Backbone of each chain as nested JSON, in Angstrom:
{
  "chains": [
    {"id": "A", "residues": [
      {"number": 1, "name": "ILE", "atoms": {"N": [57.653, 113.085, -0.457], "CA": [57.868, 112.164, 0.888], "C": [56.295, 112.294, 1.296]}},
      {"number": 2, "name": "PRO", "atoms": {"N": [55.687, 111.374, 1.863], "CA": [54.456, 111.901, 2.097], "C": [54.226, 112.634, 3.71]}},
      {"number": 3, "name": "PRO", "atoms": {"N": [53.526, 113.368, 4.191], "CA": [53.302, 114.397, 4.922], "C": [52.748, 113.235, 6.22]}},
      {"number": 4, "name": "ILE", "atoms": {"N": [53.496, 113.743, 7.254], "CA": [52.981, 113.124, 8.543], "C": [52.355, 114.116, 9.765]}},
      {"number": 5, "name": "ASN", "atoms": {"N": [51.295, 113.727, 9.906], "CA": [50.46, 114.181, 11.035], "C": [51.23, 114.688, 12.299]}},
      {"number": 6, "name": "ARG", "atoms": {"N": [51.063, 116.239, 12.798], "CA": [51.865, 116.451, 14.026], "C": [51.177, 116.093, 14.982]}},
      {"number": 7, "name": "ASP", "atoms": {"N": [49.672, 116.014, 15.043], "CA": [48.546, 115.949, 15.905], "C": [48.576, 114.342, 16.14]}},
      {"number": 8, "name": "TYR", "atoms": {"N": [50.103, 113.602, 16.763], "CA": [49.553, 112.113, 16.613], "C": [49.08, 111.567, 17.832]}},
      {"number": 9, "name": "ASN", "atoms": {"N": [48.637, 112.479, 18.695], "CA": [47.793, 111.571, 20.116], "C": [46.639, 111.724, 19.787]}},
      {"number": 10, "name": "THR", "atoms": {"N": [45.95, 112.198, 18.869], "CA": [44.559, 111.938, 18.6], "C": [43.995, 111.412, 17.173]}},
      {"number": 11, "name": "ARG", "atoms": {"N": [45.149, 111.418, 16.492], "CA": [44.593, 111.015, 14.888], "C": [45.866, 110.258, 14.279]}},
      {"number": 12, "name": "CYS", "atoms": {"N": [45.544, 109.545, 13.277], "CA": [46.178, 108.367, 12.588], "C": [47.648, 109.586, 12.115]}},
      {"number": 13, "name": "GLN", "atoms": {"N": [49.011, 109.439, 12.175], "CA": [50.099, 109.975, 11.952], "C": [50.146, 109.942, 10.497]}},
      {"number": 14, "name": "CYS", "atoms": {"N": [50.029, 109.109, 9.779], "CA": [50.328, 108.68, 8.166], "C": [48.963, 109.015, 7.864]}},
      {"number": 15, "name": "LEU", "atoms": {"N": [49.401, 110.157, 6.907], "CA": [48.41, 110.548, 5.665], "C": [48.549, 109.753, 4.334]}},
      {"number": 16, "name": "LYS", "atoms": {"N": [49.696, 109.549, 4.111], "CA": [49.628, 108.646, 2.915], "C": [50.864, 107.795, 3.206]}},
      {"number": 17, "name": "VAL", "atoms": {"N": [51.043, 106.73, 2.624], "CA": [52.404, 105.658, 2.767], "C": [52.953, 106.062, 1.47]}},
      {"number": 18, "name": "GLU", "atoms": {"N": [54.527, 105.417, 1.843], "CA": [55.321, 105.622, 0.905], "C": [55.423, 103.991, -0.154]}},
      {"number": 19, "name": "SER", "atoms": {"N": [54.995, 104.253, -1.276], "CA": [55.253, 103.293, -1.901], "C": [56.571, 102.493, -2.65]}},
      {"number": 20, "name": "ARG", "atoms": {"N": [57.553, 103.685, -2.447], "CA": [58.651, 103.161, -3.047], "C": [59.803, 102.457, -1.937]}},
      {"number": 21, "name": "ILE", "atoms": {"N": [60.388, 101.51, -2.496], "CA": [60.901, 100.492, -1.238], "C": [62.341, 101.541, -1.027]}},
      {"number": 22, "name": "ILE", "atoms": {"N": [62.329, 101.306, 0.391], "CA": [63.469, 102.015, 1.33], "C": [64.711, 101.297, 1.468]}},
      {"number": 23, "name": "PRO", "atoms": {"N": [65.835, 100.852, 0.885], "CA": [66.982, 100.138, 0.878], "C": [67.187, 100.048, 2.476]}},
      {"number": 24, "name": "PRO", "atoms": {"N": [67.577, 99.069, 2.733], "CA": [68.06, 98.886, 4.245], "C": [69.269, 99.62, 4.779]}},
      {"number": 25, "name": "ASP", "atoms": {"N": [69.931, 100.282, 3.81], "CA": [71.081, 101.119, 4.209], "C": [70.665, 102.518, 4.619]}},
      {"number": 26, "name": "ASN", "atoms": {"N": [69.529, 102.634, 4.035], "CA": [68.995, 104.221, 4.317], "C": [68.128, 104.224, 5.098]}},
      {"number": 27, "name": "LEU", "atoms": {"N": [68.175, 103.001, 6.397], "CA": [67.132, 102.988, 7.019], "C": [67.639, 102.898, 8.708]}},
      {"number": 28, "name": "LYS", "atoms": {"N": [67.372, 104.173, 9.557], "CA": [67.631, 104.447, 11.243], "C": [67.092, 103.72, 11.735]}},
      {"number": 29, "name": "SER", "atoms": {"N": [65.626, 103.709, 11.57], "CA": [64.733, 103.103, 12.474], "C": [63.612, 102.517, 11.661]}},
      {"number": 30, "name": "ILE", "atoms": {"N": [62.879, 101.798, 12.512], "CA": [61.399, 101.778, 12.132], "C": [60.677, 101.496, 13.306]}},
      {"number": 31, "name": "LYS", "atoms": {"N": [59.239, 102.275, 13.298], "CA": [58.399, 102.424, 14.145], "C": [56.961, 101.514, 14.206]}},
      {"number": 32, "name": "LEU", "atoms": {"N": [56.75, 100.958, 14.552], "CA": [55.206, 100.117, 14.821], "C": [54.083, 100.673, 15.318]}},
      {"number": 33, "name": "VAL", "atoms": {"N": [53.129, 101.073, 15.198], "CA": [52.481, 101.97, 16.267], "C": [50.974, 101.031, 15.945]}},
      {"number": 34, "name": "THR", "atoms": {"N": [50.629, 100.531, 17.462], "CA": [49.469, 99.912, 17.166], "C": [48.258, 100.953, 16.99]}},
      {"number": 35, "name": "GLU", "atoms": {"N": [47.038, 99.921, 16.587], "CA": [46.079, 100.646, 16.067], "C": [45.416, 100.825, 17.727]}},
      {"number": 36, "name": "GLY", "atoms": {"N": [44.077, 102.019, 17.582], "CA": [43.979, 102.157, 18.744], "C": [42.703, 103.319, 18.514]}},
      {"number": 37, "name": "ALA", "atoms": {"N": [42.172, 104.064, 19.687], "CA": [41.077, 104.818, 19.651], "C": [41.697, 106.113, 18.987]}},
      {"number": 38, "name": "HIS", "atoms": {"N": [42.834, 106.283, 18.705], "CA": [43.607, 107.364, 18.103], "C": [43.522, 107.151, 16.163]}},
      {"number": 39, "name": "CYS", "atoms": {"N": [43.56, 105.908, 15.906], "CA": [43.919, 105.373, 14.612], "C": [43.249, 103.917, 14.552]}},
      {"number": 40, "name": "PRO", "atoms": {"N": [42.539, 103.453, 13.475], "CA": [41.909, 102.085, 13.349], "C": [42.867, 101.371, 12.513]}},
      {"number": 41, "name": "GLU", "atoms": {"N": [44.351, 101.902, 12.219], "CA": [45.125, 101.131, 11.618], "C": [46.231, 100.979, 12.239]}},
      {"number": 42, "name": "THR", "atoms": {"N": [47.327, 99.877, 12.27], "CA": [48.281, 99.969, 12.538], "C": [49.493, 101.063, 11.498]}},
      {"number": 43, "name": "GLU", "atoms": {"N": [50.229, 101.509, 11.983], "CA": [50.975, 102.229, 11.17], "C": [52.355, 102.143, 11.389]}},
      {"number": 44, "name": "ILE", "atoms": {"N": [53.071, 102.415, 10.277], "CA": [54.84, 102.345, 10.265], "C": [55.641, 103.651, 9.906]}},
      {"number": 45, "name": "ILE", "atoms": {"N": [56.291, 103.797, 10.402], "CA": [57.097, 104.779, 10.182], "C": [58.779, 104.729, 10.146]}},
      {"number": 46, "name": "ALA", "atoms": {"N": [59.111, 105.238, 9.164], "CA": [60.413, 104.543, 8.823], "C": [61.176, 106.09, 9.154]}},
      {"number": 47, "name": "GLY", "atoms": {"N": [62.315, 105.958, 10.213], "CA": [63.438, 106.981, 10.171], "C": [64.521, 106.648, 9.217]}},
      {"number": 48, "name": "LEU", "atoms": {"N": [64.888, 107.595, 8.284], "CA": [66.01, 107.394, 7.632], "C": [67.103, 107.994, 7.902]}},
      {"number": 49, "name": "VAL", "atoms": {"N": [68.358, 107.994, 7.165], "CA": [69.709, 108.277, 7.788], "C": [69.788, 109.633, 7.557]}},
      {"number": 50, "name": "THR", "atoms": {"N": [68.885, 110.055, 6.475], "CA": [68.812, 111.716, 6.14], "C": [67.886, 112.432, 7.049]}},
      {"number": 51, "name": "GLY", "atoms": {"N": [67.402, 111.73, 8.143], "CA": [66.709, 112.465, 9.068], "C": [65.283, 112.483, 8.869]}},
      {"number": 52, "name": "GLU", "atoms": {"N": [64.575, 112.295, 7.784], "CA": [63.124, 112.499, 7.184], "C": [62.704, 111.093, 7.516]}},
      {"number": 53, "name": "LYS", "atoms": {"N": [61.389, 111.231, 8.098], "CA": [60.329, 110.198, 8.44], "C": [59.471, 109.997, 7.112]}},
      {"number": 54, "name": "VAL", "atoms": {"N": [58.963, 108.653, 6.859], "CA": [58.15, 108.231, 5.692], "C": [57.315, 107.32, 6.583]}},
      {"number": 55, "name": "CYS", "atoms": {"N": [56.142, 107.288, 6.004], "CA": [55.159, 106.356, 6.337], "C": [55.488, 105.103, 5.178]}},
      {"number": 56, "name": "LEU", "atoms": {"N": [55.154, 103.938, 6.353], "CA": [55.097, 102.582, 5.072], "C": [53.754, 101.51, 5.027]}},
      {"number": 57, "name": "ASN", "atoms": {"N": [53.251, 101.116, 4.021], "CA": [52.004, 100.109, 3.957], "C": [52.466, 99.148, 5.116]}},
      {"number": 58, "name": "PRO", "atoms": {"N": [51.89, 98.84, 5.703], "CA": [51.853, 97.465, 6.978], "C": [51.63, 96.469, 6.21]}},
      {"number": 59, "name": "ARG", "atoms": {"N": [50.764, 96.612, 4.938], "CA": [50.265, 95.376, 4.459], "C": [51.001, 94.857, 3.168]}},
      {"number": 60, "name": "SER", "atoms": {"N": [52.414, 95.725, 2.834], "CA": [53.643, 95.503, 2.141], "C": [54.269, 94.423, 2.195]}},
      {"number": 61, "name": "ALA", "atoms": {"N": [54.647, 93.391, 1.437], "CA": [55.49, 92.336, 1.66], "C": [56.81, 92.987, 2.191]}},
      {"number": 62, "name": "TRP", "atoms": {"N": [57.296, 93.77, 1.44], "CA": [58.898, 94.561, 1.569], "C": [58.652, 94.846, 2.854]}},
      {"number": 63, "name": "VAL", "atoms": {"N": [57.656, 95.597, 3.252], "CA": [57.82, 96.464, 4.594], "C": [58.017, 95.326, 6.111]}},
      {"number": 64, "name": "LYS", "atoms": {"N": [57.156, 94.391, 5.567], "CA": [57.225, 93.231, 6.557], "C": [58.927, 92.557, 6.458]}},
      {"number": 65, "name": "LYS", "atoms": {"N": [59.231, 92.567, 4.996], "CA": [60.951, 91.834, 5.381], "C": [61.557, 92.928, 5.828]}},
      {"number": 66, "name": "LEU", "atoms": {"N": [61.557, 94.003, 5.639], "CA": [62.506, 95.179, 6.247], "C": [62.648, 94.751, 7.586]}},
      {"number": 67, "name": "VAL", "atoms": {"N": [61.033, 94.708, 8.313], "CA": [61.341, 94.839, 9.72], "C": [62.188, 93.289, 9.843]}},
      {"number": 68, "name": "HIS", "atoms": {"N": [62.117, 92.539, 9.359], "CA": [62.501, 91.341, 9.706], "C": [63.781, 91.135, 9.704]}},
      {"number": 69, "name": "PHE", "atoms": {"N": [64.535, 92.202, 8.463], "CA": [65.916, 91.998, 8.105], "C": [66.963, 93.008, 9.045]}},
      {"number": 70, "name": "VAL", "atoms": {"N": [65.935, 93.589, 9.798], "CA": [66.217, 94.597, 11.119], "C": [66.533, 93.704, 12.18]}},
      {"number": 71, "name": "LEU", "atoms": {"N": [65.36, 92.83, 12.448], "CA": [65.815, 91.832, 13.571], "C": [66.486, 90.79, 13.107]}},
      {"number": 72, "name": "GLU", "atoms": {"N": [66.769, 90.295, 12.275], "CA": [67.566, 89.023, 12.272], "C": [68.784, 89.608, 12.094]}},
      {"number": 73, "name": "LYS", "atoms": {"N": [69.505, 90.448, 11.443], "CA": [70.758, 91.342, 11.372], "C": [71.528, 91.465, 12.82]}},
      {"number": 74, "name": "GLN", "atoms": {"N": [70.251, 91.46, 13.7], "CA": [70.782, 91.492, 15.082], "C": [71.226, 90.144, 15.736]}},
      {"number": 75, "name": "LEU", "atoms": {"N": [70.244, 89.269, 15.167], "CA": [70.487, 87.804, 15.293], "C": [71.894, 87.402, 14.748]}},
      {"number": 76, "name": "ASN", "atoms": {"N": [72.283, 87.676, 13.507], "CA": [73.33, 87.229, 12.969], "C": [74.394, 88.081, 13.938]}},
      {"number": 77, "name": "GLN", "atoms": {"N": [74.352, 88.983, 14.39], "CA": [75.415, 89.47, 15.201], "C": [75.815, 89.302, 16.922]}},
      {"number": 78, "name": "GLN", "atoms": {"N": [75.166, 87.792, 17.131], "CA": [75.049, 87.504, 18.107], "C": [76.143, 86.96, 18.537]}},
      {"number": 79, "name": "ASN", "atoms": {"N": [76.817, 86.227, 17.387], "CA": [77.847, 85.13, 17.735], "C": [79.298, 86.317, 17.416]}},
      {"number": 80, "name": "ALA", "atoms": {"N": [78.983, 87.241, 16.618], "CA": [80.016, 88.14, 16.182], "C": [80.576, 89.45, 17.225]}},
      {"number": 81, "name": "LEU", "atoms": {"N": [79.717, 89.526, 18.52], "CA": [80.021, 90.725, 19.288], "C": [80.252, 90.19, 20.505]}},
      {"number": 82, "name": "PRO", "atoms": {"N": [80.776, 90.328, 21.445], "CA": [81.225, 90.168, 23.14], "C": [79.821, 90.745, 23.455]}},
      {"number": 83, "name": "LYS", "atoms": {"N": [79.127, 90.176, 24.561], "CA": [78.025, 90.585, 25.124], "C": [78.623, 91.665, 26.139]}},
      {"number": 84, "name": "ASN", "atoms": {"N": [77.799, 92.639, 25.912], "CA": [78.069, 93.737, 26.73], "C": [77.065, 94.416, 27.391]}},
      {"number": 85, "name": "GLN", "atoms": {"N": [75.713, 93.796, 27.191], "CA": [74.716, 94.081, 27.879], "C": [74.365, 93.268, 29.163]}},
      {"number": 86, "name": "ALA", "atoms": {"N": [73.321, 93.547, 30.368], "CA": [73.144, 92.972, 31.527], "C": [71.863, 91.951, 30.831]}}
    ]},
    {"id": "B", "residues": [
      {"number": 1, "name": "ILE", "atoms": {"N": [61.568, 99.485, 35.988], "CA": [62.053, 100.325, 34.428], "C": [62.7, 100.476, 34.007]}},
      {"number": 2, "name": "PRO", "atoms": {"N": [63.45, 100.089, 33.079], "CA": [65.404, 100.311, 32.785], "C": [65.25, 101.847, 32.289]}},
      {"number": 3, "name": "PRO", "atoms": {"N": [66.205, 102.447, 32.5], "CA": [66.422, 103.765, 32.135], "C": [66.506, 103.731, 30.614]}},
      {"number": 4, "name": "ILE", "atoms": {"N": [66.181, 105.173, 30.193], "CA": [66.684, 105.405, 28.902], "C": [67.35, 106.759, 28.731]}},
      {"number": 5, "name": "ASN", "atoms": {"N": [68.562, 106.565, 27.89], "CA": [69.518, 107.452, 27.773], "C": [69.21, 108.634, 26.73]}},
      {"number": 6, "name": "ARG", "atoms": {"N": [69.01, 109.617, 27.32], "CA": [68.378, 110.827, 26.592], "C": [69.55, 111.317, 25.712]}},
      {"number": 7, "name": "ASP", "atoms": {"N": [70.581, 110.956, 25.573], "CA": [71.398, 111.357, 24.688], "C": [71.593, 110.809, 23.211]}},
      {"number": 8, "name": "TYR", "atoms": {"N": [70.568, 110.558, 22.895], "CA": [70.268, 109.289, 21.853], "C": [71.041, 109.507, 20.516]}},
      {"number": 9, "name": "ASN", "atoms": {"N": [71.472, 110.751, 20.181], "CA": [71.97, 111.13, 18.761], "C": [73.404, 110.237, 18.679]}},
      {"number": 10, "name": "THR", "atoms": {"N": [74.389, 110.083, 20.393], "CA": [75.758, 109.918, 20.159], "C": [75.86, 108.582, 20.643]}},
      {"number": 11, "name": "ARG", "atoms": {"N": [74.905, 108.358, 21.383], "CA": [74.972, 106.966, 22.465], "C": [73.955, 105.999, 22.172]}},
      {"number": 12, "name": "CYS", "atoms": {"N": [74.049, 104.732, 22.993], "CA": [72.795, 104.128, 22.701], "C": [72.128, 104.387, 23.428]}},
      {"number": 13, "name": "GLN", "atoms": {"N": [70.834, 104.135, 23.324], "CA": [69.54, 104.903, 24.194], "C": [69.514, 103.947, 25.375]}},
      {"number": 14, "name": "CYS", "atoms": {"N": [69.642, 102.546, 24.936], "CA": [68.945, 101.296, 26.045], "C": [70.37, 101.192, 26.806]}},
      {"number": 15, "name": "LEU", "atoms": {"N": [70.016, 101.418, 28.219], "CA": [71.382, 100.908, 29.342], "C": [71.06, 100.23, 29.782]}},
      {"number": 16, "name": "LYS", "atoms": {"N": [69.873, 99.642, 29.619], "CA": [69.554, 97.845, 30.312], "C": [68.173, 97.616, 29.82]}},
      {"number": 17, "name": "VAL", "atoms": {"N": [67.856, 96.216, 29.616], "CA": [66.582, 95.58, 28.79], "C": [65.755, 95.05, 29.592]}},
      {"number": 18, "name": "GLU", "atoms": {"N": [64.906, 95.306, 29.591], "CA": [63.756, 94.865, 30.215], "C": [63.145, 93.132, 29.984]}},
      {"number": 19, "name": "SER", "atoms": {"N": [63.424, 92.43, 30.925], "CA": [63.605, 91.067, 30.855], "C": [62.177, 90.367, 31.122]}},
      {"number": 20, "name": "ARG", "atoms": {"N": [61.068, 91.42, 31.722], "CA": [59.994, 90.683, 31.978], "C": [58.918, 90.871, 30.543]}},
      {"number": 21, "name": "ILE", "atoms": {"N": [58.343, 90.005, 30.452], "CA": [57.469, 89.926, 28.641], "C": [56.525, 91.035, 29.245]}},
      {"number": 22, "name": "ILE", "atoms": {"N": [56.195, 91.883, 27.757], "CA": [55.44, 93.061, 27.848], "C": [53.948, 92.361, 27.06]}},
      {"number": 23, "name": "PRO", "atoms": {"N": [52.914, 92.482, 27.903], "CA": [51.747, 91.769, 27.106], "C": [51.456, 92.599, 25.725]}},
      {"number": 24, "name": "PRO", "atoms": {"N": [51.015, 92.362, 24.958], "CA": [50.44, 92.962, 23.746], "C": [49.704, 93.795, 24.459]}},
      {"number": 25, "name": "ASP", "atoms": {"N": [48.691, 93.904, 25.026], "CA": [47.41, 94.56, 25.213], "C": [48.236, 95.912, 26.225]}},
      {"number": 26, "name": "ASN", "atoms": {"N": [49.308, 95.858, 26.337], "CA": [50.078, 97.038, 27.095], "C": [50.866, 97.971, 25.936]}},
      {"number": 27, "name": "LEU", "atoms": {"N": [51.316, 97.318, 24.937], "CA": [51.889, 97.783, 23.844], "C": [51.45, 98.877, 22.875]}},
      {"number": 28, "name": "LYS", "atoms": {"N": [51.776, 99.95, 22.93], "CA": [51.08, 101.288, 22.218], "C": [51.922, 101.337, 21.053]}},
      {"number": 29, "name": "SER", "atoms": {"N": [53.658, 101.11, 21.149], "CA": [54.505, 101.142, 19.918], "C": [55.339, 100.226, 20.015]}},
      {"number": 30, "name": "ILE", "atoms": {"N": [56.538, 100.008, 19.409], "CA": [57.848, 99.115, 19.202], "C": [58.282, 100.102, 17.985]}},
      {"number": 31, "name": "LYS", "atoms": {"N": [59.611, 100.265, 18.233], "CA": [60.582, 100.917, 17.591], "C": [61.821, 100.045, 17.233]}},
      {"number": 32, "name": "LEU", "atoms": {"N": [62.27, 99.911, 16.087], "CA": [63.581, 98.783, 16.171], "C": [64.532, 100.244, 15.513]}},
      {"number": 33, "name": "VAL", "atoms": {"N": [65.715, 100.465, 16.159], "CA": [66.77, 101.323, 15.852], "C": [67.709, 100.544, 15.172]}},
      {"number": 34, "name": "THR", "atoms": {"N": [68.106, 100.719, 14.356], "CA": [69.499, 99.844, 13.698], "C": [70.739, 100.44, 14.347]}},
      {"number": 35, "name": "GLU", "atoms": {"N": [71.879, 99.804, 14.356], "CA": [72.876, 99.787, 14.503], "C": [73.673, 100.725, 14.001]}},
      {"number": 36, "name": "GLY", "atoms": {"N": [74.724, 101.267, 14.509], "CA": [75.298, 102.739, 13.73], "C": [76.443, 103.109, 14.699]}},
      {"number": 37, "name": "ALA", "atoms": {"N": [77.075, 104.032, 14.195], "CA": [78.11, 104.738, 14.667], "C": [77.785, 105.173, 16.379]}},
      {"number": 38, "name": "HIS", "atoms": {"N": [76.686, 105.578, 16.39], "CA": [75.991, 106.029, 17.575], "C": [76.223, 104.962, 18.854]}},
      {"number": 39, "name": "CYS", "atoms": {"N": [75.446, 103.53, 18.181], "CA": [75.443, 102.675, 18.848], "C": [75.931, 100.944, 18.198]}},
      {"number": 40, "name": "PRO", "atoms": {"N": [76.43, 99.976, 18.809], "CA": [76.774, 98.779, 18.143], "C": [75.992, 97.929, 18.007]}},
      {"number": 41, "name": "GLU", "atoms": {"N": [74.899, 98.194, 18.422], "CA": [73.528, 97.106, 18.997], "C": [72.23, 97.479, 18.086]}},
      {"number": 42, "name": "THR", "atoms": {"N": [71.548, 96.712, 17.711], "CA": [70.047, 97.078, 17.215], "C": [69.612, 97.524, 18.773]}},
      {"number": 43, "name": "GLU", "atoms": {"N": [68.694, 98.185, 18.804], "CA": [67.907, 98.122, 20.162], "C": [66.511, 98.839, 19.927]}},
      {"number": 44, "name": "ILE", "atoms": {"N": [65.626, 97.765, 20.876], "CA": [64.253, 97.831, 20.525], "C": [63.415, 98.628, 21.762]}},
      {"number": 45, "name": "ILE", "atoms": {"N": [62.897, 99.606, 21.049], "CA": [62.301, 100.386, 22.644], "C": [60.64, 100.32, 22.024]}},
      {"number": 46, "name": "ALA", "atoms": {"N": [60.06, 99.752, 23.343], "CA": [58.451, 99.477, 23.431], "C": [57.979, 100.924, 24.321]}},
      {"number": 47, "name": "GLY", "atoms": {"N": [56.88, 101.404, 23.379], "CA": [56.289, 102.438, 24.279], "C": [54.856, 101.687, 25.082]}},
      {"number": 48, "name": "LEU", "atoms": {"N": [54.653, 101.948, 26.294], "CA": [53.429, 101.188, 26.387], "C": [52.442, 101.986, 26.853]}},
      {"number": 49, "name": "VAL", "atoms": {"N": [51.133, 101.607, 26.991], "CA": [49.767, 102.409, 27.208], "C": [49.836, 103.695, 28.144]}},
      {"number": 50, "name": "THR", "atoms": {"N": [50.638, 102.895, 29.25], "CA": [50.524, 103.803, 30.349], "C": [51.64, 105.229, 30.041]}},
      {"number": 51, "name": "GLY", "atoms": {"N": [52.485, 105.194, 28.815], "CA": [53.1, 106.279, 28.748], "C": [54.409, 106.067, 28.696]}},
      {"number": 52, "name": "GLU", "atoms": {"N": [55.248, 105.187, 29.64], "CA": [56.115, 104.091, 29.85], "C": [57.248, 103.961, 28.602]}},
      {"number": 53, "name": "LYS", "atoms": {"N": [58.491, 104.425, 28.417], "CA": [59.263, 103.608, 27.27], "C": [60.133, 102.465, 27.882]}},
      {"number": 54, "name": "VAL", "atoms": {"N": [60.293, 101.325, 27.307], "CA": [61.34, 100.19, 28.01], "C": [61.936, 99.573, 26.803]}},
      {"number": 55, "name": "CYS", "atoms": {"N": [63.128, 99.742, 27.396], "CA": [63.961, 98.797, 26.059], "C": [63.964, 97.447, 26.389]}},
      {"number": 56, "name": "LEU", "atoms": {"N": [63.687, 96.848, 24.885], "CA": [63.544, 95.224, 24.98], "C": [64.856, 94.681, 24.388]}},
      {"number": 57, "name": "ASN", "atoms": {"N": [65.183, 93.537, 24.8], "CA": [66.456, 92.684, 24.435], "C": [65.882, 92.097, 22.794]}},
      {"number": 58, "name": "PRO", "atoms": {"N": [66.795, 92.762, 21.966], "CA": [66.388, 92.321, 20.272], "C": [66.63, 90.839, 20.062]}},
      {"number": 59, "name": "ARG", "atoms": {"N": [67.431, 90.23, 21.241], "CA": [67.958, 88.909, 20.889], "C": [66.85, 87.878, 21.712]}},
      {"number": 60, "name": "SER", "atoms": {"N": [65.977, 88.273, 22.279], "CA": [64.863, 87.627, 22.68], "C": [63.874, 87.329, 21.712]}},
      {"number": 61, "name": "ALA", "atoms": {"N": [63.382, 85.692, 22.446], "CA": [62.497, 85.104, 21.279], "C": [61.289, 85.877, 21.742]}},
      {"number": 62, "name": "TRP", "atoms": {"N": [60.536, 85.729, 22.684], "CA": [59.461, 86.338, 23.047], "C": [59.158, 88.308, 22.441]}},
      {"number": 63, "name": "VAL", "atoms": {"N": [60.387, 88.688, 22.251], "CA": [60.221, 90.427, 21.474], "C": [60.289, 89.974, 19.819]}},
      {"number": 64, "name": "LYS", "atoms": {"N": [61.156, 89.259, 19.801], "CA": [60.681, 88.752, 18.066], "C": [59.402, 88.532, 17.626]}},
      {"number": 65, "name": "LYS", "atoms": {"N": [58.753, 87.624, 18.595], "CA": [57.397, 87.22, 18.438], "C": [56.162, 88.658, 18.608]}},
      {"number": 66, "name": "LEU", "atoms": {"N": [56.698, 89.461, 19.702], "CA": [56.318, 90.626, 19.843], "C": [55.944, 91.698, 18.642]}},
      {"number": 67, "name": "VAL", "atoms": {"N": [57.047, 91.666, 17.811], "CA": [57.24, 92.263, 16.655], "C": [55.998, 91.99, 15.561]}},
      {"number": 68, "name": "HIS", "atoms": {"N": [56.195, 90.284, 15.371], "CA": [55.537, 89.532, 14.513], "C": [54.281, 89.785, 14.666]}},
      {"number": 69, "name": "PHE", "atoms": {"N": [53.859, 89.76, 15.816], "CA": [52.295, 89.593, 16.452], "C": [51.618, 91.142, 16.086]}},
      {"number": 70, "name": "VAL", "atoms": {"N": [52.692, 92.428, 16.28], "CA": [51.97, 93.468, 15.687], "C": [51.708, 93.588, 13.765]}},
      {"number": 71, "name": "LEU", "atoms": {"N": [53.083, 93.138, 13.566], "CA": [52.611, 92.9, 11.942], "C": [51.534, 92.022, 11.462]}},
      {"number": 72, "name": "GLU", "atoms": {"N": [51.368, 91.162, 12.339], "CA": [50.426, 89.929, 11.406], "C": [49.102, 90.622, 12.239]}},
      {"number": 73, "name": "LYS", "atoms": {"N": [48.595, 91.395, 13.1], "CA": [47.645, 91.823, 13.71], "C": [46.895, 92.837, 12.457]}},
      {"number": 74, "name": "GLN", "atoms": {"N": [48.017, 93.562, 12.082], "CA": [47.4, 94.448, 10.437], "C": [46.865, 93.134, 9.288]}},
      {"number": 75, "name": "LEU", "atoms": {"N": [47.651, 92.09, 9.131], "CA": [47.551, 91.55, 8.458], "C": [46.151, 91.162, 8.383]}},
      {"number": 76, "name": "ASN", "atoms": {"N": [45.461, 90.555, 9.253], "CA": [44.332, 89.995, 9.828], "C": [43.439, 90.987, 9.673]}},
      {"number": 77, "name": "GLN", "atoms": {"N": [43.887, 92.347, 9.667], "CA": [42.795, 93.351, 9.575], "C": [42.438, 93.73, 8.073]}},
      {"number": 78, "name": "GLN", "atoms": {"N": [43.449, 93.085, 7.129], "CA": [43.008, 93.504, 5.804], "C": [41.978, 93.416, 5.465]}},
      {"number": 79, "name": "ASN", "atoms": {"N": [41.362, 92.018, 5.667], "CA": [39.489, 91.745, 5.058], "C": [38.4, 92.507, 5.791]}},
      {"number": 80, "name": "ALA", "atoms": {"N": [38.734, 92.679, 7.212], "CA": [38.004, 93.283, 8.157], "C": [37.572, 94.697, 7.829]}},
      {"number": 81, "name": "LEU", "atoms": {"N": [38.443, 95.602, 7.528], "CA": [38.316, 96.876, 7.684], "C": [38.15, 97.831, 5.742]}},
      {"number": 82, "name": "PRO", "atoms": {"N": [37.629, 98.325, 5.869], "CA": [37.428, 98.807, 4.297], "C": [38.985, 99.571, 3.788]}},
      {"number": 83, "name": "LYS", "atoms": {"N": [39.281, 99.748, 3.038], "CA": [40.191, 100.443, 2.502], "C": [40.073, 101.601, 2.399]}},
      {"number": 84, "name": "ASN", "atoms": {"N": [40.887, 102.754, 3.237], "CA": [40.811, 103.806, 3.444], "C": [42.072, 104.812, 2.943]}},
      {"number": 85, "name": "GLN", "atoms": {"N": [42.977, 104.019, 2.902], "CA": [44.446, 104.613, 2.397], "C": [44.562, 104.42, 0.963]}},
      {"number": 86, "name": "ALA", "atoms": {"N": [45.684, 105.707, 0.718], "CA": [45.895, 105.898, -0.801], "C": [46.983, 104.385, -1.112]}}
    ]}
  ]
}
């Protein structure tokens, strides 16, 4: 598991990116951090159901697919769930 | 700005979703939280450059576009930046 930099306000958080594919079932959250003064690259940090956090390569096709999967999964729920949000 | 539930381990974090469009320049991060035992809906939480956090509607077309924008922005950097990652 690649390390995550704790000094995330002033530097890149991802020191290395995970190359192994994360199965969607293992995914709890996925965070996209835009590039900026603190870091020249967009960073993608996945939170796993185990509680671990791993950095993913934003240039990987499967990482983009994973993000789309989470978005589209919600879309599919649109007709399946009652609307309980404002 | 809609409130965010602090008890995020056992309940939905988003009590309301922001309907106003967030300009990409105001966006620092965007987090997708998959649904699960704690919450029946996928939640999308945007971190703004001001430090505020707002919940977005995962069913909104512009929210999906915003996620894609962050992903594709990185893609466009692929040829512009030297590779400095493992």
